[in-house]
C-alpha positions in Angstrom: 43.0 -17.8 16.7 41.2 -20.4 14.1 41.1 -23.8 14.7 41.1 -26.8 11.9 40.1 -29.8 12.7 42.6 -32.8 11.0 40.5 -36.4 10.4 43.2 -38.6 9.6 44.9 -41.7 11.1 47.9 -41.8 9.2 50.3 -40.0 11.7 53.3 -39.3 9.5 50.6 -37.2 7.2 49.2 -35.5 10.1 52.9 -34.8 11.9 53.2 -33.2 8.1 50.2 -31.0 8.0 50.7 -30.2 11.4 54.2 -28.9 10.3 53.2 -27.0 7.7 50.0 -25.1 9.1 52.2 -24.2 11.9 53.3 -20.9 9.8 49.7 -20.0 9.3 47.5 -18.4 12.1 45.7 -21.6 13.1 45.9 -24.6 15.4 45.6 -27.8 14.3 43.1 -30.7 16.1 43.5 -34.1 15.1 40.6 -36.4 15.8 39.4 -39.9 14.2 36.0 -40.4 16.8 32.8 -39.9 14.6 31.3 -38.2 17.7 33.8 -35.7 18.7 34.2 -34.9 14.9 30.3 -34.0 14.7 30.3 -31.9 18.2 33.4 -29.8 16.9 31.7 -28.8 14.0 27.7 -28.7 15.5 29.1 -26.2 18.0 31.2 -24.3 15.7 34.8 -24.9 17.6 36.5 -25.1 14.3 37.1 -23.1 11.5 37.9 -25.5 9.0 38.2 -29.4 8.2 40.5 -31.3 6.6 39.3 -35.0 5.9 41.7 -37.9 4.8 39.6 -39.8 1.9 41.9 -42.9 3.0 41.0 -43.2 6.6 40.4 -46.7 7.7 38.2 -46.2 10.9 35.5 -44.3 9.2 33.8 -43.3 5.9 34.9 -40.1 4.9 31.7 -39.2 2.8 29.4 -40.6 4.9 30.9 -38.2 7.9 31.1 -35.6 5.0 27.2 -35.9 4.8 26.8 -36.2 8.3 29.0 -32.7 9.1 26.9 -30.6 6.0 23.9 -29.9 7.8 26.4 -27.8 10.5 29.1 -26.8 7.8 26.5 -24.9 5.9 25.0 -23.5 8.9 28.4 -22.0 10.4 29.9 -21.3 7.5 32.7 -24.1 8.0 34.9 -25.1 5.1 35.5 -29.1 4.3 38.9 -29.7 2.1 39.4 -33.3 1.4 42.8 -34.8 1.0 42.7 -37.3 -2.1 44.8 -39.7 -4.0 45.7 -37.9 -7.6 43.7 -41.0 -9.1 40.4 -40.9 -6.8 37.5 -42.5 -8.0 35.1 -40.8 -5.3 33.6 -38.0 -7.5 30.9 -37.6 -4.9 33.2 -36.6 -2.2 35.1 -33.9 -4.2 31.3 -32.5 -4.9 30.0 -32.6 -1.2 33.5 -31.0 0.0 34.4 -26.9 -0.5 37.9 -27.9 -2.0 40.4 -30.9 -2.3 44.2 -31.2 -1.9 45.9 -34.5 -3.7 48.6 -36.8 -1.7 51.2 -36.4 -1.1 50.7 -33.0 0.3 52.2 -29.8 -1.2 53.3 -27.3 1.1 53.1 -24.5 -0.9 49.3 -25.8 -2.1 48.0 -27.2 0.9 48.6 -23.6 3.1 47.4 -21.5 0.0 43.9 -23.5 -0.1 43.9 -23.1 3.8 44.6 -19.8 4.0 41.9 -18.8 1.3 38.7 -20.6 3.0 39.7 -19.3 6.1 40.2 -15.6 4.7 36.6 -16.4 3.1 35.1 -17.6 6.8 36.3 -14.7 7.9 34.9 -12.7 5.6 31.8 -14.0 5.8 31.5 -14.2 9.2 32.1 -10.6 9.3 29.3 -10.3 6.9 27.1 -12.3 9.0 28.0 -10.1 11.8 27.3 -7.0 9.7 23.9 -8.1 8.2 22.4 -8.8 11.6 23.4 -4.9 12.6 22.3 -4.0 9.6 18.5 -6.4 10.0 18.1 -4.8 13.6 18.9 -1.3 12.2 16.6 -2.1 9.6 13.8 -3.6 11.8 14.2 -0.2 13.6 13.6 2.0 11.1 10.9 -0.3 9.3 8.9 0.1 12.7 9.4 3.8 12.9 8.3 3.7 9.4 5.3 1.8 10.5 4.5 4.2 13.8 4.8 7.1 11.9 1.9 5.5 9.3 -0.4 5.0 12.2 0.5 8.3 14.0 -0.6 10.1 10.1 -3.9 7.8 10.5 -5.1 8.9 14.2 -6.4 12.3 15.4 -7.1 10.8 19.1 -4.2 11.7 21.8 -4.6 8.5 23.8 -4.1 6.6 20.7 -1.4 8.5 19.6 0.5 8.1 22.8 -0.6 4.0 22.3 0.9 4.0 19.0 4.2 5.7 20.2 4.8 3.3 23.1 4.0 0.3 21.3 6.6 1.2 18.5 9.0 2.2 21.5 8.6 -1.6 22.6 9.1 -3.3 19.2 12.4 -1.4 18.7 13.6 -1.5 22.2 12.1 -4.2 24.2 11.9 -2.2 27.3 11.2 -3.8 30.6 9.2 -1.5 31.8 7.9 2.3 30.4 6.3 5.4 32.5 4.1 8.3 30.4 3.2 11.0 32.0 0.1 12.7 29.8 -1.5 16.1 30.9 -4.6 16.0 28.6 -6.0 18.8 30.4 -5.3 20.5 34.0 -8.0 18.0 35.8 -7.2 15.4 33.8 -3.5 13.7 34.3 -2.6 10.0 33.3 0.7 8.1 34.5 0.5 5.1 31.8 2.9 2.2 32.6 3.7 -0.4 30.4 5.9 -3.6 32.2 6.9 -6.8 31.2 5.8 -8.1 35.3 3.6 -6.7 37.4 4.7 -3.6 39.8 4.8 -3.6 43.3 2.9 -0.9 45.4 6.1 0.8 46.0 7.6 1.3 42.5 4.4 2.3 41.6 5.0 5.3 44.2 8.3 5.9 43.5 7.0 6.0 39.4 4.9 8.8 40.2 7.5 10.8 42.2 9.9 10.2 39.8 7.5 11.7 37.3 6.7 14.5 39.2 10.6 15.2 39.7 11.3 14.5 36.2 8.4 17.0 34.9 9.4 20.4 37.4 13.0 19.1 36.4 12.2 20.3 32.4 11.0 23.8 33.7 14.1 24.0 35.9 13.4 28.1 37.4 10.3 28.5 35.1 6.8 28.1 36.3 5.2 24.7 35.4 1.8 24.9 33.7 0.4 23.1 36.2 0.8 22.6 39.9 1.2 18.5 40.3 1.0 15.9 43.3 0.7 12.6 43.5 -3.0 12.7 44.4 -3.4 14.5 40.8 -2.4 11.3 39.1 -4.5 8.8 37.7 -2.2 5.4 37.0 -2.8 3.0 34.2 -1.3 -0.2 34.0 -0.6 -2.3 31.5 1.3 -6.0 32.3 1.8 -8.5 30.2 3.1 -11.1 32.8 1.5 -10.5 36.1 2.6 -13.8 37.6 6.3 -12.1 38.4 7.0 -8.4 40.1 9.0 -5.6 39.6 10.3 -3.7 42.6 12.9 -0.7 43.4 15.7 -2.4 41.8 14.1 -2.1 38.5 15.3 1.9 38.8 18.9 0.3 38.6 18.1 -0.7 34.9 19.4 1.7 32.5 16.7 4.2 31.3 16.2 6.6 28.6 14.1 10.0 29.1 12.5 12.2 26.8 9.8 15.5 27.0 6.3 14.9 24.8 6.0 18.4 23.5 3.0 19.8 21.4 4.6 22.9 19.1 5.8 24.6 22.1 3.1 23.7 24.8 4.5 20.8 27.1 1.8 17.4 26.7 4.0 15.0 28.9 6.9 13.0 29.5 8.1 9.3 28.8 11.1 7.1 30.8 11.8 3.7 29.4 13.5 0.9 31.7 15.7 -1.9 30.3 18.2 -4.1 32.1 20.5 -4.3 29.0 22.2 -1.4 28.2 20.7 0.8 25.4 23.4 1.7 22.4 23.1 4.9 20.6 21.1 3.5 17.7 18.5 2.6 20.6 18.7 6.6 21.6 18.2 7.6 17.9 15.5 5.4 17.8 13.7 6.4 21.3 14.4 10.2 20.7 12.5 10.2 17.4 9.8 8.3 17.9 9.3 11.2 21.1 9.5 13.9 18.3 7.5 11.6 15.9 4.3 11.6 18.0 5.0 15.5 18.5 3.1 16.4 15.0 0.6 14.3 15.1 -0.8 15.1 19.0 -0.7 18.9 17.3 -3.0 18.1 14.8 -5.5 16.0 17.2 -5.4 19.4 18.7 -5.9 21.8 15.8 -8.6 18.8 14.9 -10.0 19.4 18.4 -10.8 22.8 17.6 -11.7 22.5 14.0 -14.4 20.5 15.2 -15.7 22.7 17.9 -15.6 25.4 15.1 -17.4 23.1 12.6 -20.4 22.4 14.7 -23.5 24.0 12.6 -21.2 22.3 9.4 -21.5 19.0 11.2 -24.9 19.4 11.8 -25.9 19.9 8.1 -24.3 17.5 6.8 -25.7 15.3 9.4 -29.2 16.5 8.1 -28.0 15.6 4.9 -27.0 11.9 6.0 -30.1 11.3 7.7 -32.2 12.7 4.7 -30.5 9.9 2.2 -30.5 7.0 5.4 -34.7 8.1 5.2 -34.4 7.7 1.6 -32.9 4.7 1.2 -34.2 2.7 4.4 -37.7 4.6 5.2 -38.8 4.5 1.1 -37.0 1.7 0.0 -38.1 -1.0 2.0 -41.9 -0.6 2.2 -41.2 0.3 -1.6 -40.0 -3.4 -2.3 -42.9 -4.7 0.2 -45.2 -2.9 -1.8 -44.1 -3.9 -5.5 -43.8 -8.1 -4.3 -47.5 -7.2 -3.0 -48.4 -5.7 -6.5 -46.8 -8.7 -8.1 -48.5 -11.6 -6.5 -51.9 -9.7 -7.1 -51.3 -9.4 -10.8 -50.2 -12.5 -10.7 -53.8 -13.8 -9.7 -52.7 -15.7 -5.9 -54.4 -13.2 -4.4 -57.3 -14.3 -6.4 -59.0 -13.2 -9.0 -58.1 -10.0 -10.9 -60.5 -7.9 -13.3 -59.8 -5.7 -16.2 -60.2 -2.8 -14.5 -57.9 -4.1 -11.0 -55.7 -5.1 -13.3 -55.4 -1.9 -14.9 -54.9 0.0 -12.1 -52.6 -2.2 -10.6 -50.2 -2.0 -13.1 -50.3 1.6 -12.8 -49.5 1.2 -9.3 -46.4 -1.2 -10.3 -45.0 1.4 -13.0 -45.4 4.4 -10.5 -43.6 2.1 -7.8 -40.8 1.3 -10.2 -40.6 5.1 -10.8 -39.9 5.8 -7.7 -37.7 3.2 -6.7 -35.3 4.7 -9.8 -35.7 8.4 -7.9 -34.4 6.7 -4.9 -31.3 5.1 -6.8 -30.9 8.5 -8.6 -30.5 10.7 -5.5 -28.4 7.9 -4.1 -26.2 7.6 -6.9 -26.0 11.5 -7.3 -25.3 11.9 -2.9 -22.1 8.9 -3.8 -20.9 10.4 -7.0 -20.8 14.3 -5.1 -19.2 12.6 -1.6 -16.3 10.7 -3.9 -17.9 7.8 -2.7 -19.1 6.0 -5.7 -16.7 2.6 -6.1 -15.3 2.1 -9.8 -14.2 -1.4 -10.8 -11.9 -0.1 -14.2 -11.5 -3.3 -16.2 -9.7 -3.7 -19.8 -12.5 -4.5 -22.0 -14.3 -3.4 -25.1 -17.1 -0.9 -24.7 -19.2 -3.1 -27.2 -20.4 -5.6 -24.3 -22.0 -2.9 -22.2 -23.8 -1.0 -25.1 -25.2 -4.3 -26.8 -26.4 -5.5 -23.3 -28.4 -2.3 -23.0 -29.5 -2.1 -26.7 -30.8 -5.9 -26.2 -32.6 -4.9 -22.8 -34.4 -1.7 -24.7 -35.4 -3.5 -27.8 -38.8 -5.0 -26.3 -39.1 -1.5 -24.8 -38.7 0.3 -28.2 -41.2 -2.4 -30.1 -44.1 -1.0 -27.6 -44.0 2.4 -29.4 -43.0 0.6 -32.9 -39.4 2.8 -32.5 -36.6 1.0 -34.5 -33.6 0.7 -32.3 -30.8 0.4 -34.1 -27.1 -0.5 -32.7 -24.2 -0.1 -35.3 -20.8 -1.4 -33.7 -17.3 -1.2 -34.6 -16.2 -4.8 -34.2 -12.7 -3.1 -34.1 -13.7 -1.1 -31.5 -10.5 -0.6 -29.3 -10.1 -1.8 -25.6 -10.0 0.5 -22.5 -10.3 0.4 -19.1 -14.0 1.3 -18.1 -16.0 0.0 -15.5 -19.3 -2.0 -17.2 -21.7 -1.2 -14.7 -21.3 2.4 -14.8 -21.4 2.6 -18.6 -24.7 0.3 -18.7 -25.7 2.5 -16.3 -25.1 5.7 -18.7 -25.9 4.3 -21.9 -29.3 2.5 -20.4 -30.1 6.4 -19.6 -29.2 7.9 -22.4 -31.7 5.0 -24.7 -34.2 4.9 -22.0 -34.5 9.3 -22.4 -34.1 8.6 -26.4 -37.5 6.1 -26.2 -39.1 8.7 -23.8 -38.6 11.4 -25.9 -39.2 10.0 -29.5 -42.6 9.7 -31.0 -44.0 6.4 -32.4 -42.5 4.8 -35.5 -39.0 6.8 -34.5 -35.8 5.8 -34.8 -32.9 5.6 -32.7 -29.1 4.6 -33.7 -26.6 3.7 -30.9 -23.4 4.3 -32.4 -19.9 3.0 -31.3 -16.3 3.9 -33.1 -12.6 4.5 -32.5 -12.3 8.8 -32.8 -9.0 11.1 -32.7 -8.6 13.9 -29.9 -8.9 16.0 -33.3 -12.1 14.4 -33.9 -13.8 16.0 -30.7 -15.7 19.5 -31.0 -14.7 21.2 -27.8 -16.9 23.8 -28.4 -19.4 21.4 -27.8 -18.5 20.0 -24.1 -20.2 22.0 -21.2 -18.8 22.8 -17.8 -15.8 21.5 -18.5 -13.0 23.1 -16.8 -8.9 22.7 -17.6 -9.6 19.8 -19.3 -7.1 16.7 -20.4 -6.9 15.6 -23.4 -5.5 12.2 -24.8 -4.7 11.1 -28.0 -7.1 8.4 -28.8 -10.9 7.7 -27.5 -13.7 5.0 -28.2 -17.1 7.5 -29.1 -20.7 6.5 -27.8 -23.5 8.0 -29.5 -27.4 7.7 -29.0 -29.3 9.3 -31.6 -33.0 10.3 -32.5 -35.3 11.7 -34.7 -37.5 12.9 -31.4 -39.2 16.0 -30.4 -35.8 17.7 -29.7 -34.2 20.1 -27.6 -34.5 24.6 -27.9 -31.3 25.6 -28.5 -31.7 27.9 -25.0 -32.2 24.8 -23.2 -28.7 22.9 -24.5 -26.6 24.3 -21.6 -29.1 23.0 -18.7 -29.4 19.4 -19.6 -26.7 18.5 -17.3 -27.8 20.5 -14.5 -29.5 19.0 -11.4 -32.9 19.1 -11.3 -33.4 20.8 -14.5 -36.0 19.4 -16.6 -36.8 20.7 -20.0 -40.3 21.9 -20.3 -42.6 20.3 -22.8 -45.6 18.2 -22.9 -44.1 15.4 -23.3 -41.3 15.9 -20.6 -44.7 16.5 -18.7 -46.5 13.1 -19.5 -43.3 11.3 -19.0 -42.0 13.3 -15.6 -38.5 12.3 -13.9 -36.1 13.5 -11.6 -33.7 15.4 -13.9 -31.5 13.8 -12.2 -30.5 10.9 -14.8 -28.1 13.4 -17.0 -26.2 15.0 -14.3 -25.1 11.7 -12.8 -24.3 10.1 -16.3 -22.0 13.6 -16.9 -20.0 12.8 -13.6 -19.8 8.8 -14.1 -18.3 9.7 -17.8 -15.4 12.5 -16.1 -14.7 9.8 -13.8 -13.9 7.6 -17.1 -11.7 10.7 -18.0 -14.2 11.0 -20.3 -16.5 13.8 -21.9 -20.4 14.0 -22.7 -21.9 16.7 -24.7 -25.6 16.8 -26.4 -26.3 17.8 -30.1 -30.1 19.0 -31.2 -32.6 21.0 -33.2 -36.0 21.2 -32.5 -38.5 18.2 -34.0 -35.6 17.1 -36.1 -34.3 14.9 -32.8 -31.5 15.0 -30.7 -28.2 13.0 -30.1 -26.1 12.7 -26.7 -22.5 11.6 -27.2 -19.6 10.6 -24.8 -16.0 9.3 -25.1 -14.0 7.5 -22.9 -9.7 7.8 -23.4 -8.1 4.6 -25.1 -5.5 4.6 -21.6 -2.2 2.9 -21.7 -1.0 1.0 -18.2 1.0 4.2 -17.5 -1.7 6.8 -18.2 -4.4 4.3 -16.4 -2.0 5.0 -13.5 -1.6 8.1 -13.7 -5.7 8.0 -13.4 -5.7 6.3 -10.4 -3.0 8.2 -9.0 -5.5 11.6 -9.3 -8.1 9.7 -7.5 -5.8 9.3 -4.6 -4.7 12.3 -4.8 -8.5 13.9 -4.7 -8.7 11.6 -1.7 -5.7 13.3 0.2 -6.8 16.7 -0.5 -10.2 15.9 1.5 -8.0 14.6 4.2 -4.8 16.3 4.2 -2.9 13.6 3.9 0.0 12.6 1.4 0.8 10.7 -1.5 4.2 9.3 -2.1 5.7 8.5 -5.9 9.0 6.6 -6.1 10.2 6.0 -9.5 13.1 3.5 -10.7 14.9 4.0 -14.5 17.5 2.1 -16.2 18.6 1.2 -19.5 16.5 -1.6 -21.7 19.1 -3.9 -22.8 19.5 -4.8 -19.1 19.4 -8.7 -19.6 18.7 -9.8 -15.5 18.0 -6.3 -14.4 17.2 -4.5 -10.9 13.7 -3.5 -12.4 12.9 -6.9 -13.4 13.9 -8.7 -9.9 11.6 -6.3 -8.3 8.9 -7.4 -10.5 9.2 -10.6 -9.7 9.5 -10.0 -6.1 13.0 -11.7 -5.8 14.2 -8.4 -4.0 11.5 -6.3 -2.5 12.2 -2.1 -1.5 8.1 -1.3 -1.3 5.6 -3.5 1.4 2.6 -4.3 -1.2 -0.7 -3.7 0.2 -4.1 -3.0 -1.1 -3.6 0.6 -1.8 0.1 0.6 -3.4 -0.2 0.6 -6.9 3.1 0.3 -9.3 3.3 0.4 -13.4 6.1 -0.9 -15.8 6.7 0.7 -19.2 9.4 1.1 -21.6 10.1 4.6 -23.3 12.9 6.2 -25.0 15.0 3.1 -24.6 14.2 2.5 -20.4 12.8 0.5 -18.5 10.5 2.3 -16.0 8.8 1.1 -12.7 6.8 3.7 -10.5 5.5 3.1 -7.0 2.3 4.8 -5.6 1.9 4.9 -1.7 -1.2 6.5 -0.4 -0.4 8.2 3.5 2.6 8.4 3.0 4.8 11.0 4.6 8.3 12.5 4.4 9.9 10.1 7.0 8.6 7.1 4.8 10.3 8.9 1.6 13.5 9.2 3.3 13.1 5.5 4.6 12.3 4.0 1.0 15.2 6.2 -0.7 17.4 4.4 1.8 16.0 1.5 1.6 16.5 1.6 -2.4 20.5 3.1 -1.4 21.4 -0.2 0.5 19.6 -2.5 -1.7 21.7 -1.5 -4.8 25.1 -1.4 -2.5 24.2 -5.2 -1.4 23.7 -5.9 -4.8 27.1 -4.6 -6.0 28.8 -6.0 -2.9 27.5 -9.5 -4.2 28.5 -9.5 -7.6 31.6 -8.9 -9.7 29.7 -8.7 -13.4 29.4 -5.6 -15.5 27.5 -2.5 -14.1 24.9 -1.1 -15.1 23.5 3.0 -14.4 20.2 2.6 -12.7 18.2 6.2 -11.7 16.0 6.8 -8.9 13.5 9.2 -7.3 10.6 10.2 -5.2 8.3 13.3 -5.1 5.7 13.9 -2.6 2.1 15.5 -3.1 1.6 18.2 -2.1 5.0 19.2 -1.9 6.6 18.4 -5.0 3.1 18.5 -7.0 -0.8 19.3 -7.1 -1.9 16.7 -9.5 -1.1 13.7 -11.2 0.5 15.1 -14.3 2.8 17.5 -12.5 4.1 14.8 -10.1 5.4 12.3 -12.6 6.9 15.3 -14.6 8.6 16.0 -11.4 10.0 12.7 -10.5 11.1 12.5 -14.0 13.2 15.7 -13.8 14.5 14.6 -10.6 15.7 11.2 -12.1 19.2 12.5 -13.6 19.8 14.1 -10.2 19.5 11.1 -8.2 22.2 8.8 -10.4 23.7 5.7 -8.7 25.3 2.7 -9.8 24.0 -1.1 -9.6 25.9 -4.6 -11.2 23.5 -6.6 -13.3 21.5 -8.9 -11.3 
């Protein structure tokens, strides 16, 4: 029964109120002692407080302020009893409701009943929220454990991840895990809150053996097992206290651990408090969840054995790159520094002949350093390890920088180097450093293969897709085109390239044979690297040339919207996922654009959290067809993560609906997984769009 605290020294009024409230399911307690009143609310011994404004022995306002910290925490309503002409506005503000004196029985009963009903509803909601919080915590542990399991191929680490997940979600006192790594390597991993006695350790060994044999019933066990075959691994949290055999009386859960159809081990956990049905489900889920990663780990070990030769070749390649980068680069730096010291005269006088040969050596050291850098860049690009820092900017910036850098070099050959830039060039996502590298290579080649008194024009401009001559594109498979591009071209009136050689200019280690080429030399890697860098920007590069008339190299980079940039990032994550055989999850939200305080806005402003953001997750917001759209990309996520996020969205929407009575809006959501729902970014986005109409639910405007 609910209890009502009446703080009043008017005995006649107290008797009347007690009589009125006798018809409600609540008992009335009267007190005018401040300490007693505060004790009642602090310990939540009452559900509601009635306080008389006119009490003589206490200051009602001060008492209400003292109670406020406890009443708010415990959701205890405070109703003030005031005169109809009261001027105590602050008291009215600080209390939940007021009833004027003399008290009207119907008004008082209704006011008390409604506040008691509200408290009961809020208390029920609080209890439900606590249970929901526990369930969500267990789901969060399951999700995080699943993510960790997916990221490891080490059997021992996988078992430890599973045990750690069980400890977080179940708070067990002791766990006993029997693991068969092979016939001669059998471990019993004991994770315990306290130290374990020798006889408990022996009992856990026997218990594990009996459980192992019981699993196979009358079937033949895979391995003959006795106590001496088991190696015990103990992880103790608090070694000063000790568990004995009495812990075996605690509530327990048991499950086998299988790898495919093969037996791998078993686990048993003990806890002093009873396990709930939700705890049992969580335990069984985690025990099953580790099965697939263990199977993957076993397959991985087999693949490692069969790929020994390939690994050896890869190791030789890595060693070669290491030699290039360390064994050559380090002495080259020392040689270059020594040459500069000699040329500066710090090591002694330098004759004209010495100066000539020292400068020749310096030029060749610089050239060799460039070759090393080209080899390293090519290796990184091919391995997908080249780092890109895409930022929205004008391409004029890196192009103008390179033009200024090579101006003096061009003047040495009396070559006129001209920049024709479009000041209204569209900004797009580029890596400034990589674009500088590409333009530098093109301008350097143009200067190299243009005779003295020649002319080189570097040009930037905006173009449409229709302006691209697609017949000029070499070695491009299944190209994806965008509507708008920025184009950069480097044209010269130099020696030109023969028609039969045009198709070879972007091949690795290819050099077009002519006397000028032999004179200048090179690795034949600059243009292949440039091609791969431009393709990493979703662009294209091509060449046009006539012998003895000149050559023009041009590349285009798409002008990307936020959505298109997101698709570009998604494609890169999918490429990584393919090489690692992992998943990529896409979650899309969609709602009418007319929402004033929308669910999507709340997510963007981090008022509502449905996805935990990390350095890997990316999101994009855009509007199209009268809809607000928000799309999340989550690398290395699996089907369990997909299901968890869908349930989290549903529960969040239900929670929002339950907390408001305003006008409702439709919100759509969908989730798709690579590779199950699509093989590339465009296919995944289209699948998510198609599923939006099938994943309809209602939300209330926040």
